[in-house]
N, C-alpha and C positions, 0 to 999 in steps of 0.2 A: 502494500499499499502504499502511495506516497504519500510524504510530507505537507500535512496542511496548519493554516494557523486553526487555533483554537476560535470557534464558533464566539459569534458576536455575543450571545448570551452568556458562555460560560468566559469571556470574559469581563463583562459587566461587572457580574456574579463575584470576579474576584478584587474587584475594585468598592463593592458595595459595602458596606459597613451595618451593624445594629442587627436589628430587626428584617430587614433587608435580607439578611444571611442565613435566615431561618428560611425562608423562601427558596433561597439559590438550592439547600440543600436538598430539596426534594428531588433539582434537576441538575444532577452533580455534570459540571463543565466538561467537553469532549475529552475524549484522549487522545493525546501526539501520538500517533505511529509513528512506526521505524519505516525504511525502503520496502522494507521485503518482508515475510514473516520470519521466525528464527526456528520455525520449524513446520511441518505440515500436521493436519490434525485430522482423525476421521474417529467419529461419533455413529456406532452403529449397533444394532440389536442384538447381533449373534459377537460373539468374540473371531471368531471362523471369519468373518465377513467384515469386520472392521482388520484384521489383517491381511485378507484380499486386498483392498480397498489403500494398504501401507505399503504394500506391495509394489503394485502396480507406482506408487510416488516415486518408491527408491530406484524404480528403473526410469526416471524419470516422467513419469507419465502425469495429467494437469488431474482437476477434479472432475472431469466429465469422464476422464479414462477412467478414474477410481470407481466413480459410480458405476459403470458398467461393470467392475469385475463385482461391486459389492453385491449387485444387484442380483448376478448368475450365483452368486456364492448362497445371497439367502433365499433363492429359488431350491436351495440343496438342504439348507440347518433347516429353514425357518418357511416350513412345507404350508402350513397352515393359515401364513400373514401375506405373503405376498410370491411373484414369480415371472420367470417367462410368460406365464400363460393368463397374466392379469395385465391391468393396464396401472397408470401412475399421471404422478404431475413431478417437473422440474422446475427450479428456479437459479439459474445460474448468474455469479453479478463476477464482472472480467474486471480487474483489480484494478488493470493501467488507464483502460476506457472509464471507469467508473461509471457501467452501465449494466442495466439488468435484463434479459432474457425467461421468458415464461415458457414452457413447452408441455403441452396437452397431450399425453397419450391415454387418452378417456378409450375404453371398448366403446364398439359401435352395436346398438341393435342391426341385423341380421336385414336384408331389403323385404324378405316374408313378413317381418314382425306387422300385430297387427293392434289395435288398441286392446283387443280381449283377448290380448297373451297369454294374463295371471289370470281370467275368468274361468270358471266351472262350467261345466252344460248349462248352471241353473242363473248361469250371469253372478255369480258372488266370488269375491276373490277366491283364490285358494290359499286351502293351507300356508303360511310363510315355510316352516320348516320341509312340505316337499315340493315347492315352490322354486328353493336354494338346490335342493338333490334333483337337480332335471334338466333334462336336456333344452328348455326354455329359457333357463336363468345365464345360461352362456352368450357371450359377448363375442364382437372379434379379437383378439387382446392386440397388443399395442404397445407396449410396453419397451418394446425391444425394435420398433421401427419408432417409437419417439427419440431412442437413447441413440440409435442409429444416426438421428435430427441432426443430436445435440453434439453428438462426438462429429461429424463430416463439420457443425462449425467452428467447434472449441477442444477438440481432440488433438493427442501430441503425440501419442502413441500409433500403431499399427492395430485397427479395431481386430484383428486375428487375433495378437498376444491380448487383449483383455480377458479374454475366457480361458486362458491360461492355468490360473490358479482356480478357480471352480472343477475345471478338468479334475486337474491331478486330488483332488479334495473327492471327487466323485468316485473317483477308481478308488483313492487308497481308501476312504471311507470315515467317516467320525460318528462318535459317542454320542445316542439319544438324549438332548437334554430334561435337565426337569420339565422345561417348560413346554415342550412341545411332547412329551410325555402325559402331563397332566391334561393338554389339549385333546389330546387322542383321547384319552379316554375319556373326556367328557363327551364327546360326540360317540363315540363310538357305540354310546350307551343306545342310540338311536336307532343305530343298527343298519341306516343310510350307505355309510361308505363303506360297508362291507360288499354291500353288493356289488362292488364294483371291481370283474377281478385285481386286477392290477394294483388297485388299493391295496385289496386285501392281502394281495402277495408281500408287497411290500412293507405294510405297515403293522403288520399282526404275525405273531407266531404259527404256528403249525395248530396247537389248540384254539385259536380263535383268540388269544390276549392280546392286545394290544404287546407292541415292543415297549419294554422297559428300561427304564433311565440306564443309560449307559450303552443300550447295545450297540455291537458297531454296524454302522449302516454304511451300503454302497451298493450307488445308484448308476452303474455300469449304462445302461439305459442313456440318460441323462447327459452321461458323458459326449456320447453319439453325438445326441443334438446340439451341445455348445459347440461340438465341433464341424458342424452344419450349420450353424451362424456363425460360426467366425468365420467361414468360410464364404458362407453364401449372402450372407446377412438379412436380414427381414424376409426375403424371399424364398428363408429355410422353413420359415413358418406358412408358408403363404401359396405356396407350389412342393407337389413329390409327396413321399411317403410323412412327414411329420402332418404335417398339412393335413392328408387326408384321416391319421389317426384324431386330430382336431373336432374337424366335419364328421364322423362314423362317430366318436363319443355323444355330441351334442346334439345327433339325428338318433340316439338309440334313447328307448323307454327305460324307466316310464318318463310318461311327459315329454316325448322327444319334442326339440327343437326344430327351428327352419335353417338354422347356419348352414353356409356352404360354401365351395372355395371361394368364386366369385365376390362372400361378403371379406374374406380372409385378405383374400387381392386388392380390395378395396381401403383397406388402413389409410388413411392419412391423417399423422401426426402433426401437429401446427405449434409455430413459433409466434406466438402473441407476445404484445403486452403485458407487464404485471401490471396489478390493479394495485395501487398505493393509495397510503392516505399518513395522515400524522396521529403520533401521540408522544406529548412532552416533546423532545427537543428529537426525533426522530423519525425519519421516513419509512414504515412499515408497510412493508410492498410482500404478494401473495401473489394465489393462481385468481385469475379470471373465470368467469363460467365457463364450461358446465358446472367449477367448481363452484356450492355456496359459501367456502370456507373461510375462500381471502375475502369477499366483501366482510361477512359478517364476524369478525377478527377485527377486520377495520372498525368496524361500528362498533362493534364494543366497548372499542379501546376509547372511541371518541366520546360516547355517550359515558363511560363512566368517570373521564376526565373531564368533562363540566360539572357531573354529579362532586367529584371530588376535585379543585381544582387544587386542593392544600390534603394531599395523603395523609391519615398518619399512620398508618400501619396494619399488619395484618391481628395486631391486638384488639381492633378497632372495629366495631358494630358499624360505622356507617360507615364505612369503608367496604365491608361484605356486605351493604346492604346496594350503595350503589352500583357494586360487580354486579349483583341479582336483578337489580333492575336493567341492567344495559344488555345480560343476557338475553333476558328476556322480551327486551323490544328488538333485538336484535335479531332472534330467532322467528319472531313474527314476522320478521320482512323475507327471512329467507326462506320460513318456509312455503310462503305467498307467491316469490315474486322469483325465484330462483330457478330455471331448468337450461336447457342446450339451446343458447343465441342464438343459434344457426336456424334454430323452430320455429322461436318464439321470442318475442319482443324482452328484453328486458333492461330495466333501468340502473346499470350500475352506475353509473354516471353520477343518478339521482343518490342512490345508495349511500357512495363512499362521498356525498359533496357535504363541506363544512357548515353548508348550512341550514340542510338536513336533519343535519347532527344536533345542531340547536334548538330547532322545533321536539326532535324528539326525545331530550337529554328534560324540557322545559316540564316535561308530561313526569319526570321522576318526583316522587315522595318518600326522601328515606325514613318516613318518621312511621310507614306502616305498608305493606304489601297490597300488592295491587288486588283487587276486589272480584276481580273478573278476567277473563282471557284479556289480553293484551289485541286489541287488531293492528293490523299490519299499518305502518304509514304512507301515505302518498308524495312520494319526490317530486310530483308534477306540479303538485301543489305550490311548492317552494322553490324548486327551480328550471320550471318551466316542463315544455313536451305533456304529448297527451297522455292522460290519468290511466293504467292498468286497474285499477279497485273492482269495476265491476267485470273485468274479464276472466278469473282466472278463482277458483275455492283454494285454501290454505291448506295444504298436507304434509302431516308430518311422516315423512315414508319411511321410518327407521330402519338405515343404514348399522348392517351389522360390524363389529370390530377384527375384522379379519383381517389388518394393514399393520406396515409399518414404515417407519422413520428412519434416516439417515441423512448428516449433515456429513463437507468434506472442506476442509482450508488445503488447498496446495501449495507449492512454494513461494510461485507465483502471488503467493494472495489470491487467486480466484477461490470462488464459492460456490458449493452446491446444495441447494437443501431438496432433499427428494423425498415423497411419500408415494409409496406402491401399497398394490393391492389386489388381493384374489376372491375381497370380500366378505364374507364367509370363514369359516375355520377350513382349512382344504377345499375353497370354494363350493363349487356344485359336485364333488366330491365323484370327480371324473380323471380320469388320468391319459394322457396321450404322450408319450415320448419320452417316459421318465418325470414328469411335471405335472402338476394340477393345475385345470379350467375355472377360471373365473364363473363366481355366479352376480354377476355385476349387472345384468336385467333386473335382480330384483330390488336398485334401487330408484327404475320407475315407480310410477303410482299404481298398485293393482286395478286400482279403480279408474278409469280414464275421464268421469267425468260425477258429476255432481249435480241432482236436481238441472241437469242440462246445462251446466255451468263444466268448463276443463278445469283439468289441472296443469297448470304449467310441466308438471315431469309426468305427462302423461307417455305412452308407449306412443315413438312412430318409427316406420322403415329407416334404419340408419341413424338414428339418434344420439345421442351421449349423454345416459341416464347422469340425472345432478351427483353429483359430489359434496361433500364437507371437508375434504381433504385441503390443509389450510399449510402447507410448504411457506414457513416465512423467512423473509432475510429483512433487516432494518441497517439503515444506514445514517448516518451520523449527517447534519446539514449541509459541510464539504463533499458531501459525497462517497466519505471512503466505508470502510465496511465496519457496523457495528454488532448485530448479532444475529447468531441463525438457530431455529429451534421449525420444532413440525411434533405431531405424533403419532402415530396409528385412534381410532376406537368408534369408528362411526358417526353418527354425528353429534356425542361427545366431544370431538376435536374442536371445536370450536369453542368450546368451554375449557377444555384443557390448557388450549394454548396462550389463549386470551389473558386467562389467569394465573399462568406461569409470567407473561410479558407484565401483565400491573405486578406481581409481586417481585420481581428482580428488576425490575428499572424504579416501582414507588415506594418497595416496600422495606425495602433498605435489603435485602435477604440476598444470599446472593442466589446463582443459577442454580447451582445443586439446590441450596434450602429451598427455591420456590419450587424444583419440579416435585420433592419430597413432600412439601405441603398437601396434606388431605384435599380432596376435592371436594366441590358441590356442585351440582350440574344442575344449573334454571333454563330449561327450554320452556318449559308449560306444565301449568297443576303441581304435583310435591316435587319438593326439590330430592335430588337423590342425593346424599350424606354421603360419603365414603367411613368407613374404619376411623378413627381414628384423631374426627377433626373435633377442634374443640369443644366441650363442652360449654364452656362460658360463654362462647359466642351463638352455637346456635340456639340456647334459651332465649338469651335476645333479641336475636332475629326471628324467635317464634314470639317473643311478646308482640313483636311486631306483624304478627299476621302471617309470615313465611310457615307454611306447611314442609314436613320434612316425611322424606323416604329413608331409613336405617339404609344402607349397601357395604357389599364386602367389597374386598379391596378392587379399582376403577381396573380397568383392563388400557389405562394409557400407556404408552411409549417413548414419553417425550425425551430425545436427545437434542443435547442443540451445544454450542458455545458462545461468548460476550468478549467483546477486548474489553481489558479492563484498563482502571485508569492507567497503570502504567506501561502499558503497550499490551500486556502477556494478556492470554487466549485461557481462559476457565472456560469448562467442559461443563458436562452434567448427563448422567446418563437416569433414566429411571428407574428406580429398582421394585418395580414391579414387573418387569422383566429381565432378560436378559443383556442387557446391553454391556457392550466397552468400548474403550477411547483403545483409537494408537497413535503414535508418536512418532515422526519420521524428523529426526533432526537436521538440519540444513549441512552440508558434507561440509567438512573444512578447506578452505582454498587451499589450492597445488604450489606447494611451495614453486618461484620460479626458477626454472632448469638451471642447471649449469652451477 
């Protein structure tokens, strides 16, 4: 990163005295950065994946190169969460140019998809578990095509070399981790995963028990798939034997889907402008639609900031009340407006407009909880344009938390923040080519309309389902990198990410302390309260009318890093999963010859 002057506000804070310093303490001056980082850093959901990314960087690769290796490895060691059979979103920060790119690798519905895809013969929504483990749920895998697009634009090493760590691990084997065993055991109770012969042979003992912790697992078929991807790129998943296996699985009983080879060949990842807003001193950037996560995180942070111009910390009830209100308002807008922007009009610019945030924040009453469900706002009434309030119904479509997030900073200071998924645990619970296929289409609204009014997230041919994924990169006012964060967790991703940013930037916590903090999920209705949440805060909020539903540990997987005031990089790994940090020191300069 380039040396830059301290921000204007930071300089003013340094010269103010007395009471003014109290306000400045909430918003510390921007860190002054060296010309380049002293080390590269990878934070991922599994130690094997973090090491794969680090290996690529040691070999001269950049952040995007490392991301390819990480995703290929996570497909193997964390198959319940993500993989080459799914999709994802990637943010890339170019340190030299101080530029952000957003890459959309969301799966698409088949051309044969119809609005009643998830309705039974009586016109009723299918049971969700039946829909998940069905051919109808499988969208065209897009994450490899997205990574190839990002690599074409930002890669440093040859594409084929990036798969070598995962190929080696697939052939040599790895030990089944406690989390993989735990998720496998939970899914196996429903009996659907075992219906797929490939999954049964791969993940279960001959007696039918799930593989135990520590079982040495090899996947030579996946190694062959990776060799094909290394040689052919995305085409390996679009034509030929692997593509044919994907289509065969999607068209198999029960509830066969309509995915075809033509659908696979029509995958078109997109490079987009990141959606950005402001929080305190920082520019907060994430994904635009079809992800709702970026818009909702930005809106949550903006409303919270207006409700708490001078935050007091995690031990203060007003700060939590402001966060709950901001979350509730942002989710109301997200559920109503966001869908695939290629199919429906999405008022993204209005939803991230500061004047709209001013209007939404005026609804906040820290002394009491909302007395009824909050309605979506109308950005058009504030910033102009056509109102969409009478066009849609609000729909909370209940995304599953089978997802992963990782972050990379390379030795040039370039950064990747990427969230990837197969949707539910083990996706559609069907394998092809040694990997699991996604059930991403269950992120659509199951019913196409209500009382004659459609849902923005209804099924349509070629359409991308709405997502909550929110890979975030935060920048300082001068364009320097500040932080990267993200999480799996389905619809709760928005809460996980926004609360972590608030806690780390406003409440004086380290990034790791912010990640460790117990969650409150305030989408609608009762608040989901994670085990360990402070009882005194919960009681204070309850006295103001907030209603709680206690929950066990949440399934977040927050991984990130942040520049410290001294110019170093602090990392955070979510203890709720099995994440790890890998660091690559900058090589010492070679002494001059002679």
